[in-house]
C-alpha atoms as one frame of an Amber mdcrd trajectory, in Angstrom:
protein
  14.527 -16.882 -13.150  17.500 -18.967 -12.038  17.683 -16.934  -8.834  13.984
 -17.580  -8.081  14.479 -21.312  -8.656  17.445 -21.344  -6.271  15.500 -19.387
  -3.646  12.620 -21.848  -3.759  14.939 -24.890  -3.704  17.085 -23.707  -0.812
  14.386 -22.167   1.400  12.315 -24.025   3.981  10.655 -21.414   6.198   8.409
 -18.619   4.949   7.079 -15.872   7.211   3.925 -14.588   5.516   3.362 -10.983
   6.596  -0.294 -10.031   6.296  -1.587 -13.620   6.236  -5.329 -13.701   6.888
  -7.570 -16.573   8.001 -10.070 -15.486   5.337  -9.997 -18.160   2.632 -10.887
 -15.697  -0.148  -7.791 -13.585   0.469  -4.809 -14.198  -1.811  -2.510 -14.506
   1.222  -4.474 -17.511   2.466  -4.449 -19.353  -0.857  -0.763 -18.721  -1.432
   0.253 -19.756   2.101  -1.950 -22.853   1.968  -0.386 -23.894  -1.346   3.181
 -23.305  -0.111   2.468 -25.263   3.080   1.139 -28.179   1.020   4.289 -27.928
  -1.115   6.332 -28.635   2.029   7.351 -25.210   3.293   7.056 -24.209   6.935
   4.627 -21.292   7.055   4.785 -18.743   9.870   1.811 -16.351   9.872   2.562
 -12.728  10.795  -0.499 -10.584  11.467  -1.371  -8.680  14.664  -5.099  -9.322
  14.072  -4.875 -13.137  13.975  -4.144 -15.796  16.614  -3.784 -18.780  14.306
  -3.874 -19.365  10.551  -3.567 -22.699   8.734  -3.082 -24.409  12.087   0.003
 -22.294  12.849   0.473 -19.806  15.682   0.342 -16.269  14.353   2.851 -13.628
  15.470   2.154  -9.914  15.754   5.316  -8.950  13.856   8.522 -10.440  12.469
  10.498  -9.503  15.566   8.214 -11.802  17.607   8.930 -14.890  15.494  11.146
 -17.111  17.665  12.837 -19.065  14.852  14.942 -18.340  11.781  13.152 -17.377
   8.568  14.384 -17.915   5.019  11.791 -15.874   3.104   9.699 -12.932   4.285
   6.680 -12.968   1.947   4.893  -9.612   2.047   1.136  -9.247   1.547   0.907
  -5.632   2.696   0.465  -2.344   0.898   3.691  -0.701  -0.310   3.666   1.968
   2.405   4.205  -0.774   5.016   7.117  -2.411   3.187  10.017  -0.330   4.606
   9.284  -1.305   8.230   8.868  -4.964   7.202  12.183  -4.874   5.347  13.910
  -3.430   8.432  12.436  -6.261  10.521  13.550  -8.827   7.918  17.090  -7.448
   8.125  17.047  -7.653  11.949  15.650 -11.179  11.700  18.469 -12.328   9.428
  16.113 -13.421   6.643  17.715 -14.364   3.345  14.961 -13.147   1.027  12.306
 -10.438   0.942   9.531 -11.428  -1.445   6.981  -8.754  -2.339   3.844 -10.284
  -3.833   2.205  -9.097  -7.054   1.238  -5.454  -6.801   3.675  -4.801  -3.956
   6.480  -2.538  -5.167   8.800  -0.362  -3.109  12.086   0.416  -4.868  13.711
   2.219  -1.930  12.975  -0.646   0.483  14.262  -3.113  -2.109  17.553  -1.199
  -2.353  17.821  -1.128   1.460  17.268  -4.909   1.653  19.824  -5.589  -1.079
  22.358  -3.288   0.590  21.921  -5.374   3.759  22.628  -8.566   1.796  19.093
  -9.851   1.260  17.808 -11.085  -2.070  14.709  -9.204  -3.243  11.909 -10.501
  -5.428   9.345  -7.816  -6.153   5.893  -7.750  -7.757   5.834 -11.545  -8.301
   3.670 -14.291  -6.841   5.577 -17.017  -5.016   2.807 -19.546  -5.757   2.910
 -18.837  -9.509   6.707 -19.067  -9.520   6.646 -22.351  -7.599   4.050 -23.831
  -9.979   6.021 -22.672 -13.028   9.191 -24.307 -11.729   7.341 -27.501 -10.779
   5.994 -27.778 -14.348   9.443 -27.088 -15.809  11.197 -29.457 -13.415
């Protein structure tokens, strides 16, 4: 829990992989909340042009700025390629949302020096810490 608190305190930019413009999707609600909480949100989705007023990129490699957290809203089979892109990007954290678990990709990210949070919701963690703080 301490590690999650430190991640959320020290991070400023979150690339949300799989962010959709559809308001009913969890990715939208989570990204909207995190943006309102003061984080810079960078949408990553090849099927979107813009989400939450932010330019959307087709993949992590296309994002022209540094990223602190790569927040993954994709099925587990897509996680390894996203982790490889996060490593190339120099991200500090790979965050796999609730229901997203890929142990091998997590080990690869950790071996490359990234912190991994898996099967946890960044919004719920942020709210929990805000209440505790």
